[in-house]
N, C-alpha and C positions, 0 to 999 in steps of 0.2 A: 504493500499501499502505499502511496506517495506521501512523502511528508508536508509538501507544500503545493499547491494547485500549479497547473501549467497551463497559463493564459496565451490564446493564439488569434491571429485574427477570425474577423466575421467572417471570412470567405473559408477558412480553413476549418473552423468550427462547423460548418455548415455541412463539411465533406460527407459526414455519414449516410445524409438524406440521397436518396437515390431515386428514380422513376419509378412510378406508382405506389410509392409510398404513403402511408396514413401520417400526418402529424399532429399534433395539439400544438394549439398556441396559445400561450398564456394571456391574461385580459386586463380588462378594466384598467388600473393607476398604472399595471406593471406589463400594458401591452411593450414587446420589447418591438420596439418600431425601428432600431439601428439594423436588428437582423432580419426585419421584413423586406427593409431596405437591400439587404446584400442577397437575403434569397433572391427578389428580383432581379437582382444583377447577374442572376445564375441561370436564369431561368435558357438558356438555350443548350445546358447538359440535362436539362429535364424534361420529361413528358408525365401529365398524369399523376403529378403530385395533387393528395387532398390534404385539405388544411382542415382543421375541426376546432371549434372555438365557442366561447359565451360572449359575452359583450365586450366587444373590442372598441381601441380609444387610438385618433391620431390615424395618420395614414397608413393604408395595409400595402400600396405598389403593387401587389402580386393581384389586385383585383382590378386591375384599368384594361380597356381595351386591347385586346391582341395578346393577352397573357393566357385566354381561356384553356388553351393544348397545353398549357403548362401546368396551372395551378388550377384545381378546383376547389371552391369555399365552399363547404357546407357547414353554414351556420348552426349552431343550437340553441341561437339567441340574435335578432335582428337591431345590432344599435346603428345609430348615423353613421357609423365609417364605412358601413358595407352596405348601408341602404338603398343607396345608387345601384352598385351591382347585382343585387338582388330584383329591383325593379327590371332591371336590363336583363336579367337573365342569366348572369355571369357567376350567379352564385345561388345556391340552395338553401334551404332553411327545413330543419329538423323541427317540428311538434314536439316536444317533450316537457314534462314536470321538470325543475332544477333537480327535485330530488333523485330524479330518476336516471340524471346523464351520467353519474358514477357508473352505474349499471350496464350503460351499453359498453364500459371499459370491461369492467371485470368481466363480464359475461361476454364477450369478444363480440356484441352485437357490431361495433366498431371497432373492432383490434387494432391497436397502435403500435405503427413501427417506429416511432420518435414520439417526442415534446421538445418544445423551444420554450423556456421559461427564463425570467428575471428574477434576480436571487440578490440578496446583501452578501459581501462577502464572508468568508467562511469565520467563526470565532474560533478564540482559543482551541475550542477540541473541533476543530475541521467543519462544524458544521453550516450551513448559508439557511437563509428561511426565503419561504415563497411572501414574505412580506404582508401587505395588505390584502392579498389574492390567494386563499388557501383554499375556498369553492369546490368546483372541481378541478382545480388542479392537482391538490393531492392524490387523487384517484388516477387520473393523467400520469403523472410522474410513476405510481406503483405499478401502472399495468403496460408503459411504454418499453420497449424493446433497447433503446438508446435515451438519454437524455443532453440535451444541448443547452449551458448558461450562457445567459449576458450579464454579469456579473456588475453590479451598480452600488456604489458606497452609500447612494440616495436612498436605496431601499430601505424601509425601517424592518428591524429584528421586530417579528411576533413572537409570543407565546400562542402555544398550542401544538397544531397538527403539520406545521408549515416547514420543518426543519428536515436540512435533506443533508447528508455526509458530500463533501465533494468529490470524494473516490467513486462517487456515483456515475457522475460526470463523463460524457464518451469525451466533452469538449467543451471549454472555457472560455470566453470571451469577454475584456472587460472595457465595459463602457460607461462611462460617468454621464447622465444627465437627468434633468428633473425628470421625477414623475410625472404622467396626466394626471390633470386635476379637472374637477367640475363643480361649476355653481348650479345649486339648487336652490328654489325658493325666491329668485331675484325678480320670479313676472309675480309676485302675489297680489292681487289687484282685491277689491272690496270681497265679491262674491267667496274667493278663496278664503279671505280673513273672516268672512262669515262663519264658514264649511269649519274652520278650525277651530272657531267658537263653538260651536255646534258637536262637534266629535270629541273636544276636552271637555264639555260637561258627560261625556257617556264613561269618560275613564275616572277610577276610582285611585285613589293612596293605594298602593302596595300593588300594582298592576303590572303586569310584564309586556313589552312594547315588540312591537312587530312592524315597522312602517316602509313602504316602497318608496320608490323614487317620485320625485314631483313638487310643484309649489303648496299643492295643495298636504301631504304629508308634513312638508316643513312649519306651514302655516297653523298645521296641529301643534307642533312641538314647540312654535312660540307662545300655545295659551297655556303651557304647561309649567311654567316658570312656582305656582302657588303648589305645585303638589307636591308630595311625600313618599319617599324610598319607593320610587319607580324601577323596573327591572328591565334588562332588555336582552331579548332572546332574539334575533333578526338577520335574515339571511344578509343585509346590507346596514352598515353603518354609515353616518356623515355626518357633517358639519354639525346639522342640526341638534342630534344627539349629543355631540359633544359640548355643546353651551349646558346642557343638560346636568353632564357629569359634572362638568367645572362649579355648577353654581351647586351640587348635594342633591338635586331631587333625582337622581338615579344614584342610587345605593347599590343595588342589587339584593338586599338584606332579607327578602320575604319571597324567593325565590324556591322552590322545591330541589330544584335539581341548579350545579353551578353557583349555588351561593355565594355572593358577594364579587361574581365575575362576569361580566358582559360580555354574553356571546353570542359571536356573530361571524358569518363566510369571506364577506371581504369588507374593505371600507374604501369608498370612492368621497373626494371631495378634494379640500385645499390641502396646501405645503403645511400650515398649522396642524389638520389632523393627522397628516404622515409624521409629524414630528411627535403629537400626543401619544400616539399608539406606538412608538418607537419603545422596545423593550420596557412595555408598562405590563407587571403581572395582573392587572384589573382586569386585563382582557384575554380570551381564549379564543381566536381566530382557529377554527375545527371544519374537517370535510363536510362539506355541504348537505352529504347523505346523511348524515347524524342530526345537522344544524336545521334541517326542512323537513326530518321525517317525525307527520303528523303525530305520531305516538309518543315521540319525545316530547314536542312543542306541548300537548297537551299534559304533560307532568306537570309544569309550571300551574298555579293557579291564576285566576283574574287573567290570562291572555288575550290583549287585545290588538286584533290584527285589522293594518290599515291598507287599503288598498285601493287605486285609482282605477278609472273605467273611460273607456271611449265613449260607448252609449249602453243602454240597460233596456231591453225592451218590457212591454207590459207584464208580461209575466215573470219578469225576473231573471233572464237571460244577461247574462254580462259578457259584452266582447271588451278584451283591453288590449288585444295583439295586433290588429288589421282595422284597417279604414277602407271597409267593405272587401274588394276583392286587393288593396294593396298591404301585403305585410310589412308592418309598422315596427314590432318590437319582438315580441315572444311570449309563452305560457310563462314562465319564469318561475317562482315561488309562489304566485297568487295563489293557488289552490291548495298547496302545502300548508300557508299559515291559516287561509281560511277555515279549512278541514282540524287543524290544531288547536286554534281557537274554541272550535265549537266543543272538541274532546276536553277542551279546560275549564275546571271548576270554576263557575262564574265568569267563563270566556265570552269574549263578544267578536264575532267577523264582521267587518263594516268595510262597505264599498263606497266610497266617496267620489263624486264627480259637480262639476257645475252644470248648471241645469241647459248652458248653451256654450258652443264653443267661441272662442273670441270674434271669429267670423258671424256668428248668431244662428249658428245651426244647432237645431235641439237633438241633443244628448238623449232624454226619456224620448222612446219613439216607441209606435202601435209594435213593430216588428225590427230586428237587426235588418242592416242594409244587406244585398245579395252579395253572396263570399264573405259577411263579415265572421270571425270565428268564435264559439264561444270558449270561452276561458274560465269563466267558471258560474256553474249551471246552477238554472233557478234552484235548481235543489238545496244548494248549497250557501243562498243568500240568505242571512235574516236580518242586516240593518243597511240601508243606504239614505247617503247623506246628500243634501244638495244645500246650498245658502238659502232654500225656503222650508228645510224640515228635515226630519228624520223619518223615512217608511219604515216599519217594521214586520217584516215579511213571515217569518220563520211562524210555521203552523198556518197561514192564510191561503183561502183557493184563490183560485184561479183572478176570480171576480173581486175579491175583498183585496188582491193585491194591486188592481188596475188601479182601485181608489186609492191607496196611498202610496200609488209611484205619481199618481194625476196630481197627487195634491201637493208633490214637490217639484215638479214639472216648472218650469217658467212659466208664467201667467197667459203669456200671448198666446202657449202652445198648449193651452189646457181645452179647448171647445174643439180642436182636430183632434185631441187625442179621449174626448168624450167621444165623440163619433164614431171612431176608431173600435172604441171600448163596445159601442152598441152594434157594430156590426159584428162585432167578434164573438159579443156576450150573451146579447141582447138586454141591455141594460145601458142604464147609462148611470155611469160613474160618480 
């Protein structure tokens, strides 16, 4: 076993990749952008290399027109970086629960030849860290035949499942660069702020939180400063939660499992966030097949799962990953946590959305748009919150659901929804 790592150029580090290989690419804050550029530069020696990943940030290079015969992008979540490639047919999307992605690797449904990850430098014991993105990368690392590391001293060393001894890497290259950052909550308007107030009113002290991405979840977090002893068990940790930790609102004291620790799969936000989680023993960054397992989530009391939607129909079907036939994001972990919150004693699964889009398109609709994907079924939806109120759907029949949802729709949309309700259910809601 070598006593110290040997660093090579990106070009040499990528040599294990051959035509026809399937390779996992690390994502979110630690998307290895430099390695993607180097890989794109090697296109002439490669044919049919399949790249799999969840959310990625920054330019991918391998997704550009003319790259199709060299690289096949098979996305497990559609993020902004590859949305254009998916729209144009240069990339594909696999619908899958976030909690089940590790099983694709372990069961060899998608057997991995290699994995490209961005990690911290080895510590005194020789261990590198997957940093802020353990999520599905842990299982990918365990499943791949060879590992390629982009080593970056700006990657924080996180506690949990993300440690990899440098001897595991077939090749390592040194590249210091800032991590990808993301700003959430920058567009909180009056509608989002009102939703934040309503949802905060549903959250009790000592609850365990999970929040998705977007301005509404951040609007909720801004309303929780006066709460006490909140816990966190979430697939993603962002700056909004960081502020609650710093204020002492998040203590994790009353969780049933991982007491006194914030449990997450990945962190995405500002550099301040990455500095905060660096070598912070109050965090456990764990494999996503554990973090997002509904039975695990449900072991904590009062789990409040807060997730967004693109639209919801009058029966409670939630579309959260597509705009009609256009694939916009992915299934992610919404269903994992919606179900986990139901299994939790005193838990509350909550869907949040503004009554209309910024351009005035209704979000509460008679039926979902043609081609829209149902992420959360009507059987799983309990609470739906817009700026106009909270609909309680659990135990309600279809007619009662329609009444509840029309009541929280935009006032100018309610007449049309009433007519649609009568046509379908033979009643005026």
